[in-house]
DRENDO-1510 file (C-alpha; in Angstrom, 1 decimal, always signed):
<recs>
REC; n; res; u; v; w
REC; 1; MET; -0.1; +0.1; -0.2 .
REC; 2; THR; +1.2; +3.5; -0.8 .
REC; 3; ALA; -0.4; +6.9; -0.1 .
REC; 4; ARG; +0.0; +8.5; -3.0 .
REC; 5; LEU; -4.4; +8.8; -3.5 .
REC; 6; LYS; -5.0; +9.0; +0.5 .
REC; 7; ASP; -7.0; +11.6; +0.2 .
REC; 8; GLU; -9.5; +10.4; -3.2 .
REC; 9; VAL; -12.9; +8.6; -2.9 .
REC; 10; ALA; -13.3; +6.6; -6.2 .
REC; 11; ILE; -16.3; +5.1; -7.8 .
REC; 12; VAL; -15.3; +2.6; -10.3 .
REC; 13; THR; -18.1; +1.2; -12.5 .
REC; 14; GLY; -18.0; -1.9; -14.3 .
REC; 15; ALA; -15.3; -3.0; -11.5 .
REC; 16; GLY; -16.4; -6.8; -11.1 .
REC; 17; ARG; -13.8; -8.3; -13.1 .
REC; 18; GLY; -11.1; -6.9; -16.2 .
REC; 19; PHE; -10.5; -3.7; -16.5 .
REC; 20; GLY; -12.4; -2.2; -13.8 .
REC; 21; ARG; -10.9; -5.3; -11.2 .
REC; 22; SER; -7.6; -3.9; -12.2 .
REC; 23; ILE; -8.1; +0.0; -11.7 .
REC; 24; ALA; -10.0; -0.5; -8.8 .
REC; 25; LEU; -7.1; -2.9; -7.1 .
REC; 26; ARG; -4.7; -0.1; -7.9 .
REC; 27; LEU; -6.1; +2.6; -7.2 .
REC; 28; ALA; -6.9; +1.2; -3.2 .
REC; 29; ARG; -3.1; +0.2; -3.2 .
REC; 30; GLU; -2.4; +3.7; -3.6 .
REC; 31; GLY; -4.6; +4.3; -1.1 .
REC; 32; ALA; -7.9; +6.1; -2.2 .
REC; 33; ALA; -11.3; +4.5; -0.8 .
REC; 34; VAL; -13.0; +2.9; -3.9 .
REC; 35; THR; -16.3; +2.0; -4.1 .
REC; 36; ILE; -17.1; -0.9; -6.9 .
REC; 37; THR; -19.9; -1.2; -8.7 .
REC; 38; ALA; -21.2; -4.2; -11.0 .
REC; 39; ARG; -24.4; -6.0; -12.0 .
REC; 40; THR; -23.3; -9.3; -10.0 .
REC; 41; PRO; -22.9; -9.1; -6.7 .
REC; 42; SER; -20.6; -12.1; -6.4 .
REC; 43; GLN; -18.1; -10.2; -8.3 .
REC; 44; VAL; -18.4; -7.0; -6.4 .
REC; 45; GLU; -18.2; -9.1; -3.2 .
REC; 46; GLN; -15.0; -10.5; -4.4 .
REC; 47; VAL; -13.3; -7.3; -5.3 .
REC; 48; VAL; -14.1; -6.1; -2.3 .
REC; 49; GLY; -12.7; -8.5; -0.2 .
REC; 50; GLU; -9.3; -8.8; -2.1 .
REC; 51; ILE; -9.0; -5.0; -1.4 .
REC; 52; GLN; -9.5; -5.7; +1.9 .
REC; 53; ALA; -7.3; -8.4; +2.6 .
REC; 54; ALA; -4.9; -5.8; +1.4 .
REC; 55; GLY; -5.4; -3.6; +3.6 .
REC; 56; GLY; -7.2; -1.5; +1.6 .
REC; 57; ARG; -10.6; +0.7; +1.4 .
REC; 58; ALA; -13.6; -0.3; -0.1 .
REC; 59; LEU; -17.4; -0.7; -0.8 .
REC; 60; GLY; -19.3; -3.1; -2.7 .
REC; 61; VAL; -22.7; -1.9; -4.3 .
REC; 62; ALA; -24.0; -3.9; -7.1 .
REC; 63; GLY; -26.5; -2.1; -9.9 .
REC; 64; ASP; -27.4; -1.0; -13.4 .
REC; 65; VAL; -25.7; +1.5; -14.1 .
REC; 66; THR; -27.6; +2.8; -16.6 .
REC; 67; GLN; -30.7; +3.1; -14.1 .
REC; 68; ALA; -30.6; +6.5; -12.5 .
REC; 69; PRO; -32.1; +5.1; -9.2 .
REC; 70; ASP; -29.5; +2.7; -8.9 .
REC; 71; VAL; -26.6; +5.5; -9.6 .
REC; 72; ALA; -28.1; +7.3; -7.0 .
REC; 73; ARG; -27.9; +4.8; -4.1 .
REC; 74; ILE; -24.4; +4.3; -5.8 .
REC; 75; VAL; -23.4; +7.4; -5.3 .
REC; 76; ARG; -25.7; +7.8; -2.1 .
REC; 77; LEU; -23.6; +5.1; -0.3 .
REC; 78; ALA; -20.6; +5.9; -1.3 .
REC; 79; SER; -20.7; +9.3; +0.1 .
REC; 80; GLU; -22.4; +8.1; +3.2 .
REC; 81; ARG; -19.1; +5.8; +4.1 .
REC; 82; PHE; -16.3; +7.8; +2.2 .
REC; 83; GLY; -17.6; +11.5; +1.4 .
REC; 84; ASP; -17.9; +12.8; -1.5 .
REC; 85; ALA; -16.5; +11.0; -4.4 .
REC; 86; THR; -13.3; +12.7; -5.6 .
REC; 87; LEU; -13.1; +10.3; -8.7 .
REC; 88; LEU; -14.9; +9.0; -11.1 .
REC; 89; VAL; -13.8; +5.8; -13.5 .
REC; 90; ASN; -16.2; +5.1; -15.8 .
REC; 91; ASN; -15.4; +1.2; -17.3 .
REC; 92; ALA; -18.8; -0.6; -17.7 .
REC; 93; GLY; -19.3; -1.4; -21.2 .
REC; 94; VAL; -19.9; -3.8; -24.1 .
REC; 95; PRO; -19.1; -4.7; -27.3 .
REC; 96; GLY; -21.8; -5.8; -29.1 .
REC; 97; PRO; -24.2; -5.9; -30.6 .
REC; 98; PHE; -22.3; -7.4; -34.1 .
REC; 99; GLY; -23.6; -7.2; -37.4 .
REC; 100; PRO; -24.5; -4.3; -40.1 .
REC; 101; VAL; -26.4; -1.3; -39.3 .
REC; 102; TRP; -29.6; -3.1; -41.4 .
REC; 103; GLU; -29.7; -6.1; -39.6 .
REC; 104; THR; -28.7; -5.1; -35.8 .
REC; 105; ASP; -31.2; -5.4; -33.7 .
REC; 106; ILE; -32.1; -2.1; -32.7 .
REC; 107; GLU; -33.2; -2.5; -28.9 .
REC; 108; SER; -29.2; -4.7; -28.4 .
REC; 109; TRP; -27.9; -1.4; -29.9 .
REC; 110; TRP; -29.9; +0.8; -28.3 .
REC; 111; ALA; -29.1; -1.1; -24.7 .
REC; 112; SER; -25.4; -0.6; -26.4 .
REC; 113; GLN; -26.0; +3.3; -26.2 .
REC; 114; ALA; -27.7; +3.4; -22.8 .
REC; 115; LEU; -24.4; +1.4; -21.3 .
REC; 116; HIS; -21.8; +3.6; -23.0 .
REC; 117; ILE; -23.4; +7.4; -23.1 .
REC; 118; LYS; -26.3; +7.4; -20.7 .
REC; 119; ALA; -24.5; +5.7; -18.0 .
REC; 120; PRO; -21.5; +8.3; -17.6 .
REC; 121; MET; -24.2; +11.2; -17.9 .
REC; 122; LEU; -26.3; +9.5; -14.5 .
REC; 123; PHE; -23.0; +9.3; -13.0 .
REC; 124; LEU; -21.6; +13.0; -13.9 .
REC; 125; ARG; -25.1; +14.2; -13.0 .
REC; 126; GLN; -24.4; +12.6; -9.8 .
REC; 127; VAL; -20.4; +13.7; -9.1 .
REC; 128; LEU; -20.2; +16.7; -10.7 .
REC; 129; PRO; -22.0; +18.9; -8.3 .
REC; 130; ALA; -19.7; +18.2; -5.4 .
REC; 131; MET; -17.1; +18.2; -7.2 .
REC; 132; VAL; -17.8; +21.7; -8.6 .
REC; 133; ALA; -18.6; +23.2; -5.3 .
REC; 134; ARG; -15.2; +22.1; -3.6 .
REC; 135; ARG; -13.9; +23.4; -7.1 .
REC; 136; ALA; -11.7; +19.8; -7.2 .
REC; 137; GLY; -12.4; +16.5; -9.4 .
REC; 138; ARG; -11.8; +14.3; -12.0 .
REC; 139; VAL; -13.2; +11.9; -14.2 .
REC; 140; ILE; -12.1; +9.4; -16.4 .
REC; 141; ILE; -13.8; +7.5; -18.6 .
REC; 142; VAL; -12.3; +4.2; -20.5 .
REC; 143; SER; -12.8; +4.6; -24.2 .
REC; 144; ALA; -11.0; +2.8; -27.1 .
REC; 145; ILE; -9.2; +2.9; -29.9 .
REC; 146; ALA; -12.6; +2.6; -31.8 .
REC; 147; ALA; -13.8; +6.1; -30.5 .
REC; 148; ARG; -11.4; +7.4; -33.4 .
REC; 149; ARG; -11.8; +4.1; -36.2 .
REC; 150; VAL; -14.4; +3.2; -38.7 .
REC; 151; ALA; -15.2; -0.7; -37.9 .
REC; 152; PRO; -17.1; -2.5; -40.2 .
REC; 153; TYR; -20.3; -4.4; -38.2 .
REC; 154; LEU; -19.4; -2.6; -34.7 .
REC; 155; SER; -21.2; +0.4; -34.9 .
REC; 156; ALA; -22.7; -0.1; -31.7 .
REC; 157; TYR; -19.4; +0.0; -30.1 .
REC; 158; CYS; -17.7; +2.6; -32.2 .
REC; 159; VAL; -20.6; +5.2; -31.6 .
REC; 160; GLY; -20.7; +4.4; -28.2 .
REC; 161; LYS; -16.9; +5.0; -27.5 .
REC; 162; LEU; -16.7; +8.3; -30.1 .
REC; 163; ALA; -19.8; +9.8; -27.8 .
REC; 164; GLN; -17.6; +8.7; -25.0 .
REC; 165; THR; -14.7; +10.7; -25.6 .
REC; 166; ARG; -16.8; +14.1; -26.7 .
REC; 167; ILE; -18.5; +14.0; -23.1 .
REC; 168; ILE; -14.9; +14.3; -22.1 .
REC; 169; GLU; -14.3; +16.8; -24.0 .
REC; 170; GLU; -17.2; +18.9; -23.1 .
REC; 171; VAL; -16.8; +18.4; -19.1 .
REC; 172; ALA; -13.7; +19.3; -19.6 .
REC; 173; ALA; -14.6; +22.7; -21.6 .
REC; 174; GLU; -17.5; +23.3; -19.3 .
REC; 175; THR; -15.4; +22.4; -15.9 .
REC; 176; LYS; -12.2; +24.5; -17.0 .
REC; 177; GLU; -12.3; +26.9; -14.5 .
REC; 178; LEU; -14.3; +25.1; -11.7 .
REC; 179; GLY; -11.3; +22.9; -11.2 .
REC; 180; VAL; -12.3; +19.4; -12.5 .
REC; 181; ALA; -10.9; +17.4; -14.9 .
REC; 182; ALA; -11.6; +15.0; -17.6 .
REC; 183; PHE; -9.8; +12.3; -19.2 .
REC; 184; ALA; -10.9; +9.3; -21.5 .
REC; 185; ILE; -8.4; +6.9; -22.4 .
REC; 186; ASP; -7.8; +3.3; -24.2 .
REC; 187; PRO; -7.5; +0.4; -21.9 .
REC; 188; GLY; -5.0; -1.6; -24.4 .
REC; 189; PHE; -5.8; -5.2; -25.1 .
REC; 190; VAL; -6.5; -8.0; -23.3 .
REC; 191; PHE; -7.9; -11.0; -23.2 .
REC; 192; THR; -10.5; -10.7; -20.6 .
REC; 193; GLY; -14.3; -12.0; -20.0 .
REC; 194; ILE; -15.7; -9.7; -22.3 .
REC; 195; ALA; -13.1; -10.5; -24.9 .
REC; 196; ALA; -14.5; -14.3; -24.5 .
REC; 197; ASP; -18.0; -13.3; -25.0 .
REC; 198; THR; -16.9; -11.7; -28.3 .
REC; 199; MET; -14.6; -14.4; -29.5 .
REC; 200; ASN; -18.3; -16.9; -28.6 .
REC; 201; SER; -20.3; -14.8; -30.2 .
REC; 202; PRO; -21.8; -16.3; -33.1 .
REC; 203; ASP; -22.6; -12.9; -34.9 .
REC; 204; ALA; -18.9; -12.0; -33.9 .
REC; 205; GLN; -17.6; -14.9; -35.5 .
REC; 206; ARG; -20.0; -14.6; -39.1 .
REC; 207; TRP; -18.9; -10.6; -39.5 .
REC; 208; LEU; -15.5; -10.3; -37.8 .
REC; 209; PRO; -13.6; -13.3; -38.2 .
REC; 210; GLY; -10.4; -10.8; -37.8 .
REC; 211; MET; -11.8; -9.2; -34.9 .
REC; 212; VAL; -12.0; -13.3; -33.3 .
REC; 213; GLY; -8.7; -14.3; -34.7 .
REC; 214; ARG; -6.7; -11.6; -33.3 .
REC; 215; LEU; -8.8; -12.4; -29.6 .
REC; 216; ARG; -7.4; -16.2; -29.5 .
REC; 217; GLU; -3.8; -15.0; -31.0 .
REC; 218; LYS; -4.1; -12.9; -27.4 .
REC; 219; GLN; -5.6; -15.3; -25.4 .
REC; 220; ALA; -3.1; -17.9; -26.0 .
REC; 221; ALA; +0.1; -14.6; -25.8 .
REC; 222; ALA; +1.9; -15.0; -22.8 .
REC; 223; ASP; +1.2; -11.0; -22.0 .
REC; 224; SER; -2.3; -11.5; -22.2 .
REC; 225; HIS; -3.3; -9.8; -19.7 .
REC; 226; ALA; -0.4; -7.4; -19.3 .
REC; 227; ASP; -2.3; -4.5; -20.3 .
REC; 228; LEU; -4.6; -5.0; -17.4 .
REC; 229; GLN; -1.4; -3.2; -15.2 .
REC; 230; ARG; -0.6; -0.5; -17.3 .
REC; 231; CYS; -4.3; +0.3; -17.7 .
REC; 232; ALA; -4.7; +0.9; -14.0 .
REC; 233; GLN; -1.0; +2.5; -13.7 .
REC; 234; ARG; -2.5; +5.1; -16.6 .
REC; 235; CYS; -5.7; +5.7; -13.9 .
REC; 236; ALA; -3.8; +6.2; -11.3 .
REC; 237; ASP; -1.7; +8.7; -12.6 .
REC; 238; LEU; -4.5; +10.6; -13.7 .
REC; 239; ALA; -5.7; +10.4; -10.2 .
REC; 240; SER; -2.6; +11.7; -9.2 .
REC; 241; GLY; -3.6; +15.6; -10.2 .
REC; 242; ARG; -0.2; +16.0; -12.1 .
REC; 243; TYR; -1.9; +15.5; -15.6 .
REC; 244; ASP; -4.7; +17.8; -15.0 .
REC; 245; ALA; -3.6; +20.0; -17.7 .
REC; 246; LEU; -4.1; +17.7; -20.1 .
REC; 247; SER; -8.2; +17.6; -19.2 .
REC; 248; GLY; -10.3; +16.8; -22.1 .
REC; 249; ARG; -7.5; +14.5; -24.0 .
REC; 250; TYR; -7.9; +11.0; -25.3 .
REC; 251; LEU; -5.4; +9.0; -24.4 .
REC; 252; GLU; -3.7; +5.8; -25.5 .
REC; 253; LEU; -1.4; +3.5; -23.4 .
REC; 254; GLY; +1.3; +4.8; -25.7 .
REC; 255; ASP; +1.1; +8.0; -25.2 .
REC; 256; ASP; +3.6; +10.0; -23.4 .
REC; 257; LEU; +2.3; +12.0; -20.5 .
REC; 258; GLU; +5.3; +13.6; -19.7 .
REC; 259; ALA; +6.1; +14.5; -23.1 .
REC; 260; LEU; +2.3; +15.7; -23.2 .
REC; 261; LEU; +2.8; +17.9; -20.3 .
REC; 262; ARG; +6.0; +19.4; -21.5 .
</recs>
């Protein structure tokens, strides 16, 4: 455990596994009080247990981040336990549905946008007032390289991730003089549970065989989980405040933050 983030109160969404879990563990290891949220209670409880076993501070609140009452409850319980959130890491996401725009199920497509767009907006509406009032706070949305690429048959994901980067730009512009910093990041390429779900999806196999092949290669690679720690490190670094001058940026793992700061 270190104390770099000892004064931070973080909320991490989609934190039951994969990138969210790694981010939550790293923030807690650096001293932050972390509220873990995801849909699956058992996953939430496991991550909280890992943090507490290591001497960290954690609260688990299962919920649906696309539903306003659940988001309000998550933020309220986090505040009651640790104080107002100083850091929001919006990580929850979904890769599908996959397929041509004219064949994709519109309800599944729209549900993807609810998770990628509505969910962070719900959290921002809950946490930003207190951040603005005390003129201090940080927001990180885990976007993806899809935010700057056109990927056929992946419209739901690409549109959602592009929207997330623009949300960050808007927040950064609106809070520029109010002490809040906001960032969008690409987490890297890791074989996670979501990657396995994608690889096993019949629609992904049909429409995105190249991506499925790359996922199979990553699954077998010795460094299949390396970017989990790199992403967690990036979030901890941004949470430290050192890089607040980069507020509004979309950042990839290969970006040199010190060079960008200079």
